[in-house]
C-alpha positions in Angstrom: 42.6 103.1 -5.0 45.2 100.3 -5.7 43.9 96.8 -5.7 45.8 94.2 -3.7 46.4 90.9 -5.4 46.9 87.6 -3.7 45.4 85.8 -0.8 46.3 86.7 2.8 46.7 83.1 3.9 49.6 83.8 6.3 48.1 87.0 7.9 47.0 85.2 11.1 50.1 83.1 11.4 53.0 85.4 12.5 55.3 82.4 13.0 54.9 81.5 9.4 55.3 85.1 8.1 58.4 85.4 10.2 60.0 82.8 7.9 60.4 85.5 5.3 59.3 85.8 1.7 62.2 83.8 0.3 61.7 80.8 2.6 57.9 80.9 2.0 58.5 81.0 -1.7 60.8 78.0 -1.5 58.2 76.1 0.5 55.5 77.0 -2.1 57.8 75.9 -4.9 58.3 72.6 -3.2 54.6 72.1 -2.6 53.9 72.5 -6.4 55.5 69.1 -6.9 53.0 67.3 -4.6 50.1 65.1 -5.9 47.5 67.6 -4.5 49.1 70.5 -6.5 49.1 68.4 -9.7 45.6 67.2 -9.1 44.3 70.8 -8.9 46.7 71.9 -11.8 48.5 74.5 -9.7 51.3 75.7 -11.9 52.6 78.6 -9.9 52.5 80.1 -6.4 54.0 83.4 -5.7 54.7 85.1 -2.4 55.0 88.9 -2.3 56.7 91.1 0.3 53.5 91.3 2.3 53.3 87.5 2.5 50.2 87.4 0.1 50.1 84.4 -2.0 49.1 84.4 -5.7 48.5 81.3 -7.7 48.1 80.1 -11.3 46.2 77.1 -12.4 46.6 75.5 -15.8 43.1 74.5 -16.9 43.0 71.4 -19.1 40.3 70.1 -21.2 38.7 67.0 -19.8 39.0 64.0 -22.1 35.7 63.1 -23.6 34.4 59.6 -22.7 
């Protein structure tokens, strides 16, 4: 049984899914430059053909006090 990867964040929002994978990917790429994305170390978001979103975070060592 194949395993699906990614989160189905757009499944309940057909108006968002209808934007298409390329537009969704562009919006995700833009979002990565936001302070929230940087705060949570999101380094990549990928949208597949089924509108599932995968993400990558870059874990950083916390500076010692």
